[in-house]
PQR file with spaces between the fields and no chain letter, atoms N, CA, C, O and H, PARSE charges and radii, in Angstrom:
ATOM       1  N    UNK     1       0.841   -1.272    0.340 -0.4000 1.5000
ATOM       2  CA   UNK     1      -0.148    0.111   -0.167 -0.0000 2.0000
ATOM       3  C    UNK     1       1.062    1.244    0.047  0.5500 1.7000
ATOM       4  O    UNK     1       0.928    2.145   -0.780 -0.5500 1.4000
ATOM       5  N    UNK     2       2.037    1.414    0.802 -0.4000 1.5000
ATOM       6  CA   UNK     2       3.033    2.442    0.828 -0.0000 2.0000
ATOM       7  C    UNK     2       3.437    2.747   -0.464  0.5500 1.7000
ATOM       8  O    UNK     2       3.297    3.837   -1.019 -0.5500 1.4000
ATOM       9  H    UNK     2       2.146    0.681    1.474  0.4000 1.0000
ATOM      10  N    UNK     3       3.995    1.643   -0.967 -0.4000 1.5000
ATOM      11  CA   UNK     3       4.867    1.687   -2.225 -0.0000 2.0000
ATOM      12  C    UNK     3       3.949    2.038   -3.543  0.5500 1.7000
ATOM      13  O    UNK     3       4.410    2.509   -4.583 -0.5500 1.4000
ATOM      14  H    UNK     3       4.108    0.758   -0.515  0.4000 1.0000
ATOM      15  N    UNK     4       2.614    1.735   -3.320 -0.4000 1.5000
ATOM      16  CA   UNK     4       1.691    2.163   -4.575 -0.0000 2.0000
ATOM      17  C    UNK     4       1.280    3.515   -4.791  0.5500 1.7000
ATOM      18  O    UNK     4       0.648    3.946   -5.756 -0.5500 1.4000
ATOM      19  H    UNK     4       2.240    1.352   -2.475  0.4000 1.0000
ATOM      20  N    UNK     5       1.775    4.249   -3.622 -0.4000 1.5000
ATOM      21  CA   UNK     5       1.462    5.798   -3.610 -0.0000 2.0000
ATOM      22  C    UNK     5      -0.010    6.015   -4.008  0.5500 1.7000
ATOM      23  O    UNK     5      -0.264    7.081   -4.568 -0.5500 1.4000
ATOM      24  H    UNK     5       2.288    3.899   -2.838  0.4000 1.0000
ATOM      25  N    UNK     6      -0.998    5.157   -3.796 -0.4000 1.5000
ATOM      26  CA   UNK     6      -2.303    5.480   -3.863 -0.0000 2.0000
ATOM      27  C    UNK     6      -2.737    6.397   -2.534  0.5500 1.7000
ATOM      28  O    UNK     6      -3.549    7.311   -2.679 -0.5500 1.4000
ATOM      29  H    UNK     6      -0.792    4.291   -3.341  0.4000 1.0000
ATOM      30  N    UNK     7      -2.270    6.160   -1.499 -0.4000 1.5000
ATOM      31  CA   UNK     7      -2.699    6.889   -0.405 -0.0000 2.0000
ATOM      32  C    UNK     7      -1.656    7.636    0.415  0.5500 1.7000
ATOM      33  O    UNK     7      -0.537    7.136    0.532 -0.5500 1.4000
ATOM      34  H    UNK     7      -1.611    5.418   -1.381  0.4000 1.0000
ATOM      35  N    UNK     8      -1.959    8.845    1.012 -0.4000 1.5000
ATOM      36  CA   UNK     8      -1.219    9.775    1.635 -0.0000 2.0000
ATOM      37  C    UNK     8      -0.305    8.913    2.751  0.5500 1.7000
ATOM      38  O    UNK     8      -0.808    7.855    3.127 -0.5500 1.4000
ATOM      39  H    UNK     8      -2.867    9.251    0.917  0.4000 1.0000
ATOM      40  N    UNK     9       0.917    9.265    3.272 -0.4000 1.5000
ATOM      41  CA   UNK     9       1.221    8.499    4.550 -0.0000 2.0000
ATOM      42  C    UNK     9       0.339    9.091    5.730  0.5500 1.7000
ATOM      43  O    UNK     9       0.113    8.245    6.596 -0.5500 1.4000
ATOM      44  H    UNK     9       1.326   10.125    2.966  0.4000 1.0000
ATOM      45  N    UNK    10      -0.220   10.354    5.976 -0.4000 1.5000
ATOM      46  CA   UNK    10      -1.177   10.698    6.899 -0.0000 2.0000
ATOM      47  C    UNK    10      -2.302    9.801    6.739  0.5500 1.7000
ATOM      48  O    UNK    10      -2.797    9.370    7.781 -0.5500 1.4000
ATOM      49  H    UNK    10      -0.037   11.041    5.273  0.4000 1.0000
ATOM      50  N    UNK    11      -2.767    9.461    5.706 -0.4000 1.5000
ATOM      51  CA   UNK    11      -4.198    8.355    5.559 -0.0000 2.0000
ATOM      52  C    UNK    11      -3.605    7.280    6.224  0.5500 1.7000
ATOM      53  O    UNK    11      -4.164    6.951    7.270 -0.5500 1.4000
ATOM      54  H    UNK    11      -2.365    9.811    4.860  0.4000 1.0000
ATOM      55  N    UNK    12      -2.517    6.585    5.853 -0.4000 1.5000
ATOM      56  CA   UNK    12      -2.088    5.147    6.101 -0.0000 2.0000
ATOM      57  C    UNK    12      -2.015    5.357    7.668  0.5500 1.7000
ATOM      58  O    UNK    12      -2.383    4.431    8.390 -0.5500 1.4000
ATOM      59  H    UNK    12      -2.063    6.853    5.003  0.4000 1.0000
ATOM      60  N    UNK    13      -1.492    6.698    8.296 -0.4000 1.5000
ATOM      61  CA   UNK    13      -1.001    6.796    9.634 -0.0000 2.0000
ATOM      62  C    UNK    13      -2.481    6.417   10.264  0.5500 1.7000
ATOM      63  O    UNK    13      -2.649    5.464   11.026 -0.5500 1.4000
ATOM      64  H    UNK    13      -1.193    7.451    7.709  0.4000 1.0000
ATOM      65  N    UNK    14      -3.427    7.224    9.869 -0.4000 1.5000
ATOM      66  CA   UNK    14      -5.061    7.268   10.403 -0.0000 2.0000
ATOM      67  C    UNK    14      -5.496    5.794   10.616  0.5500 1.7000
ATOM      68  O    UNK    14      -5.868    5.334   11.695 -0.5500 1.4000
ATOM      69  H    UNK    14      -3.291    7.997    9.250  0.4000 1.0000
ATOM      70  N    UNK    15      -5.386    5.017    9.282 -0.4000 1.5000
ATOM      71  CA   UNK    15      -5.917    3.762    9.364 -0.0000 2.0000
ATOM      72  C    UNK    15      -5.271    2.718   10.173  0.5500 1.7000
ATOM      73  O    UNK    15      -5.811    1.698   10.601 -0.5500 1.4000
ATOM      74  H    UNK    15      -5.083    5.390    8.405  0.4000 1.0000
ATOM      75  N    UNK    16      -3.722    3.194   10.376 -0.4000 1.5000
ATOM      76  CA   UNK    16      -3.311    2.121   11.281 -0.0000 2.0000
ATOM      77  C    UNK    16      -3.163    2.374   12.596  0.5500 1.7000
ATOM      78  O    UNK    16      -2.764    1.553   13.421 -0.5500 1.4000
ATOM      79  H    UNK    16      -3.284    4.023   10.029  0.4000 1.0000
ATOM      80  N    UNK    17      -3.538    3.714   12.856 -0.4000 1.5000
ATOM      81  CA   UNK    17      -3.528    4.318   14.178 -0.0000 2.0000
ATOM      82  C    UNK    17      -2.014    4.788   14.894  0.5500 1.7000
ATOM      83  O    UNK    17      -1.703    4.841   16.084 -0.5500 1.4000
ATOM      84  H    UNK    17      -3.862    4.381   12.185  0.4000 1.0000
ATOM      85  N    UNK    18      -1.390    5.033   13.926 -0.4000 1.5000
ATOM      86  CA   UNK    18      -0.148    5.517   14.165 -0.0000 2.0000
ATOM      87  C    UNK    18      -0.064    7.385   14.556  0.5500 1.7000
ATOM      88  O    UNK    18      -0.507    8.250   13.800 -0.5500 1.4000
ATOM      89  H    UNK    18      -1.642    4.990   12.959  0.4000 1.0000
ATOM      90  N    UNK    19       0.445    7.588   15.571 -0.4000 1.5000
ATOM      91  CA   UNK    19       0.355    9.103   15.954 -0.0000 2.0000
ATOM      92  C    UNK    19       1.223    9.984   15.166  0.5500 1.7000
ATOM      93  O    UNK    19       0.821   11.062   14.729 -0.5500 1.4000
ATOM      94  H    UNK    19       0.806    6.886   16.185  0.4000 1.0000
ATOM      95  N    UNK    20       2.558    9.481   14.958 -0.4000 1.5000
ATOM      96  CA   UNK    20       3.746   10.171   14.327 -0.0000 2.0000
ATOM      97  C    UNK    20       4.108    9.362   13.117  0.5500 1.7000
ATOM      98  O    UNK    20       3.830    8.177   12.931 -0.5500 1.4000
ATOM      99  H    UNK    20       2.884    8.605   15.313  0.4000 1.0000
ATOM     100  N    UNK    21       4.924   10.363   12.130 -0.4000 1.5000
ATOM     101  CA   UNK    21       5.286    9.759   10.958 -0.0000 2.0000
ATOM     102  C    UNK    21       6.641    8.961   10.965  0.5500 1.7000
ATOM     103  O    UNK    21       7.113    8.294   10.044 -0.5500 1.4000
ATOM     104  H    UNK    21       5.150   11.326   12.282  0.4000 1.0000
ATOM     105  N    UNK    22       7.304    9.250   12.579 -0.4000 1.5000
ATOM     106  CA   UNK    22       8.383    8.531   12.997 -0.0000 2.0000
ATOM     107  C    UNK    22       8.000    6.899   13.099  0.5500 1.7000
ATOM     108  O    UNK    22       8.410    5.885   12.532 -0.5500 1.4000
ATOM     109  H    UNK    22       6.920    9.792   13.327  0.4000 1.0000
ATOM     110  N    UNK    23       7.058    7.172   14.060 -0.4000 1.5000
ATOM     111  CA   UNK    23       6.445    5.712   14.437 -0.0000 2.0000
ATOM     112  C    UNK    23       6.101    4.930   13.396  0.5500 1.7000
ATOM     113  O    UNK    23       6.503    3.766   13.376 -0.5500 1.4000
ATOM     114  H    UNK    23       6.725    7.995   14.520  0.4000 1.0000
ATOM     115  N    UNK    24       5.377    5.390   12.458 -0.4000 1.5000
ATOM     116  CA   UNK    24       4.798    4.815   11.128 -0.0000 2.0000
ATOM     117  C    UNK    24       6.040    4.344   10.098  0.5500 1.7000
ATOM     118  O    UNK    24       6.039    3.288    9.467 -0.5500 1.4000
ATOM     119  H    UNK    24       5.050    6.335   12.474  0.4000 1.0000
ATOM     120  N    UNK    25       6.865    5.137   10.076 -0.4000 1.5000
ATOM     121  CA   UNK    25       8.036    4.778    9.025 -0.0000 2.0000
ATOM     122  C    UNK    25       8.853    3.610    9.857  0.5500 1.7000
ATOM     123  O    UNK    25       9.368    2.718    9.184 -0.5500 1.4000
ATOM     124  H    UNK    25       6.866    5.996   10.589  0.4000 1.0000
ATOM     125  N    UNK    26       8.996    3.577   11.311 -0.4000 1.5000
ATOM     126  CA   UNK    26       9.754    2.403   11.982 -0.0000 2.0000
ATOM     127  C    UNK    26       8.775    1.257   12.027  0.5500 1.7000
ATOM     128  O    UNK    26       9.306    0.149   12.092 -0.5500 1.4000
ATOM     129  H    UNK    26       8.578    4.302   11.858  0.4000 1.0000
ATOM     130  N    UNK    27       7.748    1.283   12.009 -0.4000 1.5000
ATOM     131  CA   UNK    27       6.708    0.134   11.554 -0.0000 2.0000
ATOM     132  C    UNK    27       6.761   -0.442   10.160  0.5500 1.7000
ATOM     133  O    UNK    27       6.608   -1.657   10.031 -0.5500 1.4000
ATOM     134  H    UNK    27       7.317    2.184   11.956  0.4000 1.0000
ATOM     135  N    UNK    28       6.965    0.324    9.107 -0.4000 1.5000
ATOM     136  CA   UNK    28       7.023   -0.439    7.689 -0.0000 2.0000
ATOM     137  C    UNK    28       8.340   -1.002    7.404  0.5500 1.7000
ATOM     138  O    UNK    28       8.563   -1.972    6.681 -0.5500 1.4000
ATOM     139  H    UNK    28       7.090    1.311    9.212  0.4000 1.0000
ATOM     140  N    UNK    29       9.370   -0.148    8.179 -0.4000 1.5000
ATOM     141  CA   UNK    29      10.617   -0.638    7.778 -0.0000 2.0000
ATOM     142  C    UNK    29      10.973   -1.590    6.467  0.5500 1.7000
ATOM     143  O    UNK    29      11.155   -2.806    6.415 -0.5500 1.4000
ATOM     144  H    UNK    29       9.189    0.641    8.766  0.4000 1.0000
ATOM     145  N    UNK    30      11.006   -0.544    5.391 -0.4000 1.5000
ATOM     146  CA   UNK    30      11.308   -1.114    4.041 -0.0000 2.0000
ATOM     147  C    UNK    30      12.833   -1.513    3.950  0.5500 1.7000
ATOM     148  O    UNK    30      13.620   -0.831    4.607 -0.5500 1.4000
ATOM     149  H    UNK    30      10.858    0.444    5.433  0.4000 1.0000
ATOM     150  N    UNK    31      13.257   -2.430    3.287 -0.4000 1.5000
ATOM     151  CA   UNK    31      14.541   -2.712    2.875 -0.0000 2.0000
ATOM     152  C    UNK    31      14.897   -2.092    1.649  0.5500 1.7000
ATOM     153  O    UNK    31      13.925   -1.636    1.047 -0.5500 1.4000
ATOM     154  H    UNK    31      12.617   -2.984    2.754  0.4000 1.0000
ATOM     155  N    UNK    32      16.051   -1.931    1.073 -0.4000 1.5000
ATOM     156  CA   UNK    32      16.547   -1.296    0.056 -0.0000 2.0000
ATOM     157  C    UNK    32      15.938   -1.897   -1.216  0.5500 1.7000
ATOM     158  O    UNK    32      15.706   -1.193   -2.199 -0.5500 1.4000
ATOM     159  H    UNK    32      16.840   -2.301    1.562  0.4000 1.0000
ATOM     160  N    UNK    33      15.661   -3.326   -1.177 -0.4000 1.5000
ATOM     161  CA   UNK    33      14.997   -4.228   -2.141 -0.0000 2.0000
ATOM     162  C    UNK    33      13.689   -3.796   -2.359  0.5500 1.7000
ATOM     163  O    UNK    33      13.286   -3.469   -3.475 -0.5500 1.4000
ATOM     164  H    UNK    33      15.850   -3.898   -0.379  0.4000 1.0000
ATOM     165  N    UNK    34      12.892   -3.775   -1.181 -0.4000 1.5000
ATOM     166  CA   UNK    34      11.683   -3.525   -1.443 -0.0000 2.0000
ATOM     167  C    UNK    34      11.612   -1.942   -1.901  0.5500 1.7000
ATOM     168  O    UNK    34      10.537   -1.775   -2.476 -0.5500 1.4000
ATOM     169  H    UNK    34      13.220   -4.041   -0.274  0.4000 1.0000
ATOM     170  N    UNK    35      12.349   -0.766   -1.852 -0.4000 1.5000
ATOM     171  CA   UNK    35      12.194    0.275   -2.303 -0.0000 2.0000
ATOM     172  C    UNK    35      12.623    0.268   -3.850  0.5500 1.7000
ATOM     173  O    UNK    35      12.291    1.197   -4.586 -0.5500 1.4000
ATOM     174  H    UNK    35      13.223   -0.902   -1.384  0.4000 1.0000
ATOM     175  N    UNK    36      13.370   -0.814   -4.305 -0.4000 1.5000
ATOM     176  CA   UNK    36      13.520   -0.652   -5.531 -0.0000 2.0000
ATOM     177  C    UNK    36      12.462   -1.232   -6.216  0.5500 1.7000
ATOM     178  O    UNK    36      12.018   -0.709   -7.237 -0.5500 1.4000
ATOM     179  H    UNK    36      13.640   -1.569   -3.707  0.4000 1.0000
ATOM     180  N    UNK    37      12.056   -2.165   -5.799 -0.4000 1.5000
ATOM     181  CA   UNK    37      10.384   -2.849   -6.615 -0.0000 2.0000
ATOM     182  C    UNK    37       9.610   -1.721   -6.450  0.5500 1.7000
ATOM     183  O    UNK    37       8.892   -1.503   -7.425 -0.5500 1.4000
ATOM     184  H    UNK    37      12.417   -2.590   -4.969  0.4000 1.0000
ATOM     185  N    UNK    38       9.524   -1.029   -5.660 -0.4000 1.5000
ATOM     186  CA   UNK    38       8.566   -0.230   -5.354 -0.0000 2.0000
ATOM     187  C    UNK    38       8.682    0.985   -6.695  0.5500 1.7000
ATOM     188  O    UNK    38       7.626    1.541   -6.997 -0.5500 1.4000
ATOM     189  H    UNK    38      10.107   -1.206   -4.867  0.4000 1.0000
ATOM     190  N    UNK    39       9.812    1.325   -7.381 -0.4000 1.5000
ATOM     191  CA   UNK    39       9.924    2.049   -8.407 -0.0000 2.0000
ATOM     192  C    UNK    39       9.343    1.755   -9.681  0.5500 1.7000
ATOM     193  O    UNK    39       9.395    2.583  -10.591 -0.5500 1.4000
ATOM     194  H    UNK    39      10.670    0.872   -7.135  0.4000 1.0000
ATOM     195  N    UNK    40       8.727    0.506   -9.831 -0.4000 1.5000
ATOM     196  CA   UNK    40       7.919   -0.272  -10.856 -0.0000 2.0000
ATOM     197  C    UNK    40       6.541   -0.282  -10.977  0.5500 1.7000
ATOM     198  O    UNK    40       5.837   -0.426  -11.976 -0.5500 1.4000
ATOM     199  H    UNK    40       8.684   -0.166   -9.092  0.4000 1.0000
ATOM     200  N    UNK    41       6.167   -0.049   -9.431 -0.4000 1.5000
ATOM     201  CA   UNK    41       4.740   -0.103   -9.482 -0.0000 2.0000
ATOM     202  C    UNK    41       3.961    1.025  -10.123  0.5500 1.7000
ATOM     203  O    UNK    41       2.731    0.979  -10.167 -0.5500 1.4000
ATOM     204  H    UNK    41       6.740    0.068   -8.619  0.4000 1.0000
């Protein structure tokens, strides 16, 4: 969902219940391979 760029970070934080962007980004913890794959979505 994050890599598809269909939703904003703030929307995904609201759905997941995260209060800060820092905690949300720690929650998703993308590897460099995941980020490379996201370029093609």
